[in-house]
C-alpha positions, 0 to 999 in steps of 0.5 A: 835495122838492128840499130833502129830496134835497139834505139827504140827499146832504149827509148821505151826503157827511158820513158818508164825507168825513173831517173833515180833508178837503182841497179838490181840482179835477178837470180834463179834459185833453182832447187829452192824454187825462188828468184832472188833480187840482189841490190848491186850497191849493197853487194859491192859494199865491203861490209857485206862481202860474203854475206846475204845482206844484198839479197833484198827480196825472195820471190817464190816462182812455182805454184802450190799443187795438191799431192795425195790430198795435201798442198805442197810447193811444186818443184819448178827448178827455175833455171833461165831468166829473161827480162823485158826491156822496160824492166817491168816483167821477167820470164822464168823458165822452170825445168820441171814446172808443176811436178811434185818435189819428190819426183823431181828430186828422184830424177830431175829430167823429163818433167813438163815445164812451165814459164813464170811471168813475174811482175818486177814492179811488185818484187820489193813489196813486203807481201812477197816474202817467199810467196807468189805475190809478184807472180802474174801467172804461169805458162804451160811450156807444152814440152818436157825439160824446159830450158832456154827462153828468149824474147823475139825482136817483135816484143810480142813473142818468145822462143822456148826450148825443151831439152828432154822427152817424157821421163828421160834426159834425151828426146827433145826436138821442139822450139816452141813459140810463145805469144806473150800477150795470150800467155800460151804456146802458139807454134811448135818448130820441129827440129831435124833428127839424126846424124850420119852413121847414128841410129835415129831413133835408137831402139831405146832412148837413153834415160840420162847422159852420158850414153852413146845412144845420144845424138839423134835428138837435138835436146836444145838448151840455151836460146838466143835471137838476132833481128838480122839474117831474115825478114824477122830475124833468126833463132839460135839454139845450143843443142846439147844432144847433137853438138851443134847449133840450130838456125831457125827463121823467125818469120817461118816459125811464126807462120807455122811453116815446117821448114823453119829450121834452116840449118845446123852449125857444128861446134866442139860440144853440146852447149848450154849458154848462147848469146847474141852480140848487141849489134846482132851480127855475132852469136857466141856458144859455150861448148859444155859437154858431149852427151854421148861420151861425157867429154867436156869442152873448153871452147867458145864458138863465134858464129856469123849471123848473116853466114848462118842464114846462107851457109850454116855449116860454115858460119862458125868464124872463130873458136876460142879456148877458155878457162885453160891454156891447155887444149887437152884440159876440159873447162866446161864453159857454161855461158858466153856473154857479150859485154854491153858494148859488144867488144868483149865476151865473158865466159863462165868456166864450170870445171876450172872455177874461173871466168875468162874475158876475151877480146872479140876482134882479136878472136875473129882475127885468130889472135890470142884474145884472152884479156883476163882470167879471174879465179872465183873463190867461195871462201871455203874448200868448195869449188865455185862452179860458175854458171850464169852471167849478167851485166849492168848496162854501162858494162862496169859490173858483171854478176856471176852465179855459182857454187857446188851443184845441189849443195842444199838450201841457200848454198849458191853464191853470186860474185860481182866482178868489177870489169874496170879492174877485173877483180871480184868486188863482192860476194853474195851468199844464200842465193838458192840451191844450184843457181843457174842464170841471172838477169839485170833490171832497174827499179826505184 
């Protein structure tokens, strides 16, 4: 089934992608409220290393709003990017939606979210120039602290996570189902609350992490899907509040059934990044940090999708140490992403300022799986703090977002990694402020 779906998607892409298509990456600019289009060929040109020359378009992802009678740009905080298989549209999850910039800057969490629908056929038009010209519209996320966004196997819907409650960093417990044609939320999957021995809900919800009162609400971050494990597949969410992964039956979610969440998979720590292998059989979750005590993780969990459907508590089939060889050293992995052929995983290790590449088969066999550990440099004394990952379809190049959080306008970077040599092939600067996730697309 998965192979048939993949073949169909590739065939559809081939029909609309010009023969002379070029490779581009679309990076979230977060606090700059823009999406950055990066030309791969320019990025790997040695003459452009350490410059912004490969940034060929800057698209504003948030609308104008009125604040106290004055028009200003909404804060937005674009953090997640999901690109349609035909490369015509991109969907951007905005953590704070239409919130005034002053409020989001004062406290970045607990604001109503939104999703930007971006027309990728327009992003190269000169009219874009930091405008909303390429924006097709915005979708109300109908929740607070919008985070993960993933297209479902049917191509008509998407799963949207919310990590927070109103005005606070804790309190998120819904995965919303978005009808892409209607451009609105049509279902809300309510996740279970509570952990054994933990007050749920606490008398007062914590405003921000770390706080020992976290642990009642899942506070989901990243979302990924597989067409396996159920009649229409499964949704997996990286739960930052409860240090586990939710397993949600897509058919039940679409039908509005109350038992759509069929189980939880315990992991080392609360995650942000989560991804599915190309064949749909495995899910990789990066254990970022524990919201209760602030302890950062250092492992990637590999989850068997079919086991997740039948016995979620036992679905974790491997746990790989990344970013360090010291089990006691935190590396705070942000994302774990499968290469296009599914044989390797790239993890971005925020605290240790490097990326790991490890072999999936060796990891599943319990063998030492790390193939390469690549340090990332900003070219200055600033740490690289890598976050997002995207690949070219041939698996030759990976793009990594990073640079210090909240470093100011145009302070983020993208590193292009040549996976044939496991070396940095180019560095692109001025990629927004605290750039998070990144996606790949093709265009003429």
